[in-house]
C-alpha positions in Angstrom: 0.0 0.0 0.0 2.8 2.4 0.8 4.3 1.7 -2.6 0.9 2.7 -4.2 0.9 5.8 -2.1 4.3 6.7 -3.3 3.3 6.2 -6.9 0.2 8.4 -6.4 2.1 11.0 -4.5 1.8 13.9 -6.9 -1.9 13.5 -7.6 -2.9 12.9 -4.0 -0.7 15.8 -2.8 -2.4 18.0 -5.3 -5.8 16.9 -3.9 -4.8 17.5 -0.4 -3.2 20.9 -1.2 -6.3 22.1 -2.8 -8.3 21.0 0.2 -5.9 23.0 2.3 -6.4 25.9 0.0 -10.2 25.6 0.4 -9.7 25.9 4.2 -7.3 28.9 3.6 -9.8 30.5 1.3 -12.5 29.9 3.8 -10.4 31.4 6.6 -9.5 34.5 4.6 -12.4 35.1 2.3 -15.4 34.0 4.3 -14.1 35.5 7.6 -13.9 38.9 5.8 -17.2 38.6 4.0 -19.2 40.3 6.6 -16.6 43.1 6.9 -16.9 43.6 3.1 -20.7 43.8 3.5 -20.3 46.6 6.0 -17.7 48.3 3.8 -20.2 48.1 0.9 -22.8 50.2 2.8 -23.0 53.9 2.2 -21.4 54.5 5.5 -18.4 52.3 5.0 -14.8 53.2 5.6 -12.6 54.7 2.9 -9.8 52.5 1.6 -6.2 52.3 2.3 -3.3 50.5 0.8 -2.1 47.4 2.7 1.3 45.8 2.5 0.4 42.7 4.4 -1.9 41.3 6.9 -1.1 38.6 9.3 -3.0 35.8 8.0 -3.6 37.6 4.8 -0.2 38.3 5.2 2.2 37.7 5.3 0.2 41.1 5.9 1.6 40.4 6.6 3.7 42.8 4.2 5.4 45.0 2.2 4.8 43.4 -1.2 1.3 42.3 -0.6 -0.7 45.5 -0.9 -1.8 48.5 -2.8 -5.5 48.6 -2.5 -7.4 51.8 -2.4 -6.4 55.2 -1.1 -4.7 56.3 2.1 -5.6 59.9 2.6 -7.5 61.6 5.4 -9.5 59.9 8.2 -9.9 56.2 7.8 -13.6 56.1 8.5 -16.4 58.0 6.7 -20.1 58.3 7.1 -21.7 59.7 4.0 -25.1 60.0 5.7 -23.7 61.8 8.8 -26.2 59.8 10.9 -23.6 57.8 12.9 -24.5 54.5 11.4 -21.7 52.0 11.1 -19.0 54.7 11.3 -16.3 52.2 11.6 -17.2 50.1 8.6 -17.4 47.0 10.7 -19.8 44.1 11.1 -21.9 44.7 14.2 -23.9 41.4 14.2 -23.3 38.5 16.6 -25.4 35.9 14.9 -24.7 32.2 15.0 -23.3 32.0 11.5 -20.7 34.7 12.1 -19.8 33.0 15.4 -19.4 29.7 13.6 -17.1 31.3 11.0 -14.8 32.9 13.5 -14.7 29.6 15.5 -13.7 27.8 12.4 -10.9 30.2 11.9 -9.7 29.8 15.4 -9.7 26.0 15.1 -8.6 25.3 11.5 -5.9 27.9 10.9 -3.7 26.7 13.8 -4.4 23.2 12.8 -3.3 23.9 9.2 0.0 25.3 10.4 0.7 22.2 12.6 -0.4 19.9 9.8 2.1 21.5 7.4 4.8 21.2 10.0 4.1 17.5 10.6 3.9 16.7 6.9 7.2 18.2 6.2 9.0 17.1 9.4 7.7 13.5 9.6 6.3 12.6 6.1 8.9 13.9 3.7 6.9 17.1 3.0 4.1 15.0 1.5 0.8 16.6 2.4 -1.1 13.6 1.3 0.6 10.9 3.3 -0.6 11.6 6.8 -4.2 12.3 5.6 -4.3 9.1 3.5 -2.8 7.0 6.3 -5.2 8.5 8.8 -8.1 7.7 6.4 -6.9 4.1 5.9 -6.1 3.2 9.5 -7.9 5.8 11.7 -4.8 5.8 13.9 -4.9 9.5 14.9 -2.5 9.0 17.8 0.2 7.3 15.8 -0.1 9.3 12.6 -0.7 12.8 13.9 -0.6 13.1 17.7 2.7 11.4 18.2 4.3 13.6 15.6 3.1 16.8 17.2 5.9 19.1 18.4 5.9 19.8 22.1 6.9 23.0 23.9 10.2 23.1 25.6 12.0 25.4 28.0 14.6 26.1 25.5 12.0 27.2 22.9 10.4 29.4 25.5 13.8 31.0 26.3 14.6 31.6 22.7 11.3 33.4 21.9 11.3 35.3 25.2 14.8 36.6 24.6 14.0 37.4 20.9 10.8 39.3 21.6 12.3 41.1 24.6 15.3 42.1 22.5 13.1 43.5 19.8 11.1 45.5 22.4 14.3 47.1 23.6 15.4 47.9 20.1 12.0 49.4 19.2 12.0 51.6 22.3 15.6 52.6 22.6 17.5 52.1 19.3 18.1 55.6 17.9 16.3 56.2 14.6 13.7 58.2 12.8 10.2 58.9 14.0 7.1 59.5 11.9 3.5 60.3 12.4 0.7 58.0 11.3 -2.6 59.2 9.8 -5.3 60.7 11.9 -7.4 58.1 13.6 -11.2 58.1 13.7 -11.0 59.9 17.1 -8.7 62.6 15.7 -5.4 61.2 17.2 -2.3 61.5 15.2 0.3 59.2 16.8 4.1 59.3 16.7 5.9 56.0 15.9 9.5 54.8 16.1 10.4 53.8 12.6 13.8 52.4 13.4 13.0 49.0 11.9 15.8 49.1 9.3 18.4 49.6 12.0 16.9 46.9 14.2 16.8 44.5 11.2 20.5 45.1 10.3 21.7 44.9 13.9 19.6 41.8 14.7 20.9 39.9 11.6 24.5 40.9 12.2 24.4 39.8 15.8 22.8 36.5 14.9 25.4 35.5 12.4 28.3 37.0 14.4 27.4 35.3 17.6 26.6 31.9 16.1 29.0 31.2 13.2 32.2 29.6 14.6 34.2 31.3 11.9 33.8 34.5 13.8 35.3 33.0 16.9 32.3 33.4 19.3 29.6 30.8 18.8 27.4 31.6 21.8 24.7 29.3 20.1 24.4 27.2 17.1 23.5 28.9 13.8 20.9 26.1 13.3 19.2 27.0 16.6 16.0 28.1 14.9 15.7 25.0 12.7 16.6 22.7 15.6 13.8 24.1 17.8 11.3 24.9 15.0 8.6 22.6 16.2 8.8 23.5 19.8 8.9 27.2 19.0 5.7 26.7 17.0 3.9 25.7 20.2 5.3 28.7 22.1 4.5 31.1 19.2 0.9 29.9 19.3 0.7 30.6 23.0 2.2 34.0 22.4 -0.2 34.8 19.7 -3.3 34.0 21.8 -1.7 35.8 24.8 -1.3 39.0 22.7 -4.8 38.8 21.4 -6.3 38.2 24.9 -4.2 41.0 26.4 -5.4 43.5 23.7 -9.0 42.4 24.1 -9.1 43.1 27.9 -6.9 46.2 27.6 -9.5 47.6 25.2 -12.2 46.8 27.7 -10.6 48.2 30.9 -7.6 50.4 30.0 -7.6 51.6 26.4 -4.8 54.0 25.4 -7.2 56.2 23.3 -10.8 55.4 24.4 -12.2 57.3 21.3 -10.5 54.7 19.0 -12.1 51.7 20.7 -15.1 50.1 19.2 -16.9 47.0 20.4 -19.2 45.4 17.9 -21.5 43.6 20.3 -20.1 40.2 19.3 -17.4 39.1 21.8 -15.9 36.5 19.5 -15.7 39.0 16.6 -14.1 41.6 18.8 -11.6 39.1 20.0 -10.8 38.1 16.4 -10.7 41.5 14.7 -9.8 43.5 17.8 -11.5 46.4 19.6 -8.7 48.9 20.2 -7.1 50.4 17.2 -3.7 51.3 18.6 -3.1 49.7 22.0 0.1 51.0 23.6 2.1 50.7 26.8 4.1 53.8 27.0 5.8 54.3 23.6 5.4 50.6 22.6 2.7 50.5 19.9 1.5 46.9 19.8 0.2 46.9 16.3 3.3 48.4 14.6 5.6 46.3 16.8 4.0 42.9 16.2 3.2 43.7 12.5 6.8 44.7 11.7 9.3 43.5 14.3 9.5 40.0 15.8 8.1 38.2 12.7 9.5 40.1 9.8 12.9 40.7 11.2 13.0 37.0 12.2 11.9 36.0 8.7 15.4 36.6 7.4 17.1 35.0 10.4 14.9 31.9 9.9 16.1 31.7 6.4 19.7 32.0 7.5 19.2 29.2 10.0 17.6 27.0 7.3 20.7 27.6 5.1 23.0 26.5 7.9 20.8 23.5 8.5 21.0 22.5 4.8 24.8 22.7 4.9 24.9 20.6 8.0 22.5 18.0 6.5 24.3 17.7 3.1 27.9 18.5 4.1 28.0 20.8 1.1 27.5 24.5 0.3 23.9 25.8 0.4 22.2 25.1 -2.9 21.5 27.9 -5.3 17.7 27.4 -4.8 17.8 28.1 -1.1 20.1 31.1 -1.7 17.7 32.4 -4.3 14.7 32.0 -2.0 16.6 33.8 0.7 17.6 36.6 -1.6 14.0 37.2 -2.9 12.7 37.2 0.7 15.4 39.6 1.7 14.4 42.0 -1.0 10.8 41.8 0.3 11.9 42.4 3.8 14.4 45.2 3.2 11.8 47.0 1.1 9.4 46.9 4.0 11.9 48.5 6.4 13.2 51.1 4.0 9.6 52.2 3.6 8.5 51.7 7.1 7.2 55.3 7.4 5.0 54.6 4.3 3.6 51.5 6.1 2.0 53.9 8.7 -0.4 54.9 6.0 -1.6 51.4 5.2 -4.8 49.6 6.3 -2.9 47.5 8.8 -2.1 50.6 10.9 -4.8 53.1 10.2 -7.9 50.9 10.0 -7.4 47.4 11.4 -7.8 46.9 15.1 -5.4 44.8 17.1 -6.9 41.4 17.8 -6.3 37.8 17.1 -6.3 38.4 13.4 -3.1 40.4 13.6 -1.7 39.2 16.9 -1.7 35.5 16.2 -1.0 36.0 12.5 2.1 38.0 13.1 3.4 35.5 15.7 2.6 32.2 13.9 1.2 32.5 10.4 3.8 34.8 9.0 7.0 33.1 10.4 5.8 29.6 9.7 3.7 29.7 6.5 5.8 32.4 4.7 9.0 30.4 5.2 7.7 27.0 3.9 10.1 27.1 0.9 13.2 27.4 3.1 12.0 24.7 5.5 11.3 22.4 2.6 14.7 23.0 0.9 16.6 22.0 4.1 15.7 18.3 3.5 14.9 18.5 -0.2 17.9 20.4 -1.7 17.3 21.6 -5.3 20.2 22.6 -7.6 18.7 24.8 -10.3 20.3 24.8 -13.7 21.7 28.2 -14.8 18.7 28.7 -17.1 16.2 27.7 -14.3 18.0 30.0 -11.9 17.9 32.9 -14.3 14.2 32.4 -15.2 13.1 32.2 -11.5 15.3 35.2 -10.6 14.0 37.2 -13.5 10.4 36.4 -12.5 11.0 37.6 -9.0 12.9 40.8 -10.1 10.2 41.7 -12.7 7.6 41.2 -10.0 9.5 43.5 -7.6 10.0 46.1 -10.3 6.3 46.1 -11.0 5.4 46.4 -7.4 7.9 49.2 -6.6 7.2 51.0 -9.9 3.5 51.1 -9.4 3.7 52.3 -5.8 6.4 54.9 -6.7 4.1 56.3 -9.4 1.2 56.6 -7.0 3.4 58.2 -4.3 4.7 60.7 -6.8 1.2 61.5 -8.0 0.0 62.1 -4.5 2.9 64.2 -3.5 2.8 66.4 -6.6 -1.0 66.8 -6.7 -1.0 65.2 -10.1 1.6 67.7 -11.6 4.5 65.2 -11.9 4.8 63.7 -15.4 4.3 59.9 -15.7 6.0 58.3 -18.6 6.8 61.7 -20.1 3.2 63.1 -19.9 1.1 64.8 -17.3 -1.1 62.1 -15.7 -4.8 61.8 -16.3 -7.2 61.2 -13.4 -10.7 61.3 -12.2 -11.6 63.9 -9.6 -13.8 62.3 -6.8 -15.0 63.5 -3.4 -16.1 61.9 -0.2 -17.4 63.0 3.2 -15.9 62.2 6.6 -17.7 61.7 9.9 -17.4 65.3 10.8 -19.3 66.3 7.6 -16.3 67.7 5.9 -15.9 67.1 2.1 -12.6 65.9 0.8 -11.2 65.6 -2.7 -9.4 62.6 -4.1 -7.7 62.2 -7.5 -8.0 58.7 -8.9 -5.0 58.0 -11.2 -5.7 56.6 -14.6 -2.1 56.9 -16.1 1.0 54.8 -16.2 0.8 51.5 -14.5 -2.5 52.5 -12.9 -4.0 53.0 -16.3 -3.2 49.4 -17.2 -5.1 47.9 -14.3 -6.6 49.1 -11.0 -4.4 46.7 -9.0 -1.4 46.3 -11.4 0.8 46.1 -8.3 -0.9 42.8 -7.4 0.6 41.3 -10.6 4.0 42.1 -9.2 3.0 40.4 -5.9 1.9 37.3 -7.7 5.1 37.1 -9.8 7.3 37.4 -6.7 5.2 34.8 -4.9 5.5 32.4 -7.8 9.2 32.9 -7.9 9.6 31.9 -4.2 7.8 28.7 -5.0 9.3 27.9 -8.4 12.8 28.0 -6.8 11.9 24.7 -5.0 11.3 22.7 -8.2 8.3 20.6 -8.9 8.7 17.4 -7.0 6.3 18.5 -4.2 3.4 20.9 -4.1 3.9 22.0 -0.5 6.1 24.9 -1.4 3.4 26.2 -3.7 0.9 26.8 -1.0 2.1 30.4 -0.8 1.2 31.4 -4.3 -2.2 29.7 -4.1 -2.9 31.5 -0.8 -1.7 34.8 -2.2 -3.9 34.5 -5.3 -7.0 33.8 -3.2 -6.1 36.7 -0.9 -5.5 39.3 -3.6 -8.5 38.3 -5.7 -10.6 38.8 -2.6 -9.0 42.2 -1.9 -9.9 43.3 -5.4 -13.6 42.7 -4.7 -13.3 44.2 -1.2 -11.6 47.3 -2.5 -14.3 47.7 -5.3 -17.1 47.7 -2.8 -15.4 50.1 -0.4 -14.4 52.6 -3.1 -17.8 52.5 -4.7 -19.4 53.3 -1.4 -16.9 56.1 -0.9 -16.9 57.8 -4.3 -20.2 56.7 -5.9 -20.6 57.5 -9.6 -17.1 58.8 -9.8 -15.9 55.3 -9.0 -17.9 54.0 -11.9 -16.3 56.6 -14.1 -12.8 55.5 -12.9 -13.6 51.8 -13.5 -14.8 52.7 -17.1 -11.4 54.4 -17.6 -9.4 51.5 -16.1 -11.6 48.4 -16.8 -9.0 45.7 -15.8 -8.5 44.6 -12.3 -5.0 43.0 -12.1 -3.9 41.6 -15.5 -4.3 44.0 -18.4 -6.6 42.7 -21.2 -7.3 39.6 -19.2 -9.0 40.4 -15.9 
């Protein structure tokens, strides 16, 4: 039977992967459906670009966004009657409670399942599921393979998070103001992430690589404790969400920026307080951008050392390419950290489980699947394969950076800066904020933004595919990321359309007529 399973590996793995994708799509799309309904109402919130969201990832990040606008207050009420000012779902019905419960249950289960499949079943997603179906031996197939928390894993994560807190608060660096919150607060942030990133990575390599003469710990310490740290990271994610929920209830930093929907489970999931802080430590910016994203590169470094240790050779060109493309993603995030303050993650999302758990677990574990896979499945790309994958990633990055640079230039110049040698064209739209004031927006229809309304998403997808393609085609596990990103971005397109139509009305229809394609010009 095991021989038959091996022969059917590719097909069965594909089936199981797509089942996983259905769960992921359910988690991301269905759990946001009610929010989209609220956003589609006349009183919904205006839009804002997003780089990444935790589960949507990733937030988590700098190459995963670009939806909508980011100007002015983040919540509007076109009617001025105070209805649904926050653009959030207010219901607590059984269906919504069921949806959120499914997210809480199945998303952590998915992360553990992927870990078990790769750690104990040769990265074959189908094998544990098929064996479980055949024998029903849950204890032997799943439970006995589950990682367990250890004191060492607790020490590693405690030191890491504590160290990042110290850097966030005390490392000299620039500061920047975020956008005005719905309650009228304009908050100051430490945007020293680039310096924290450089220092953290240099210290990790310098204190672990024996060639530098120190070796306080093994350079494979992350890989060696990966499963145990998954357990601790889950505890941390739930602890952050729980703390933020009760803080919003009893000791909010800015009471005017707290909103309870009437549904306890929804408020725990999406958060109630917009910017929970302890002193100068902003929980949302910190967890969105520091422990997970800075660790992302360190995780990749540890995986490279682990591959060298396992094979006795130099790291393969595939794991180096994945690491380089991830590095490009990460460094872009920190170079533009002040820009990130204008995104939906910071100026609209509240701090709850969605961001807290996602930043602690989903981002570091699901976004690094390619490196984890390549430790035990080294792939040597031919020069042509390497060049094609690298080109795909670089073209994707160029599209992402070029589209956002055009929009930033357009905003900063008020539409007076030429794009591709010509003054840009645009649609003049207006919207009202909660105080009744009318604001003007210019909807760009030139350059990349004239090709498609979310042309930057094409760049995101190309980069995501490059991450996966570097792993070859023997297994489908590394390709989870591109499938997940495709589901996420397609959903965001629809979400953004509803929100902008509610915000701009007929002017949005005019804009869509001028730019009919969503992501891929002349296709969709």
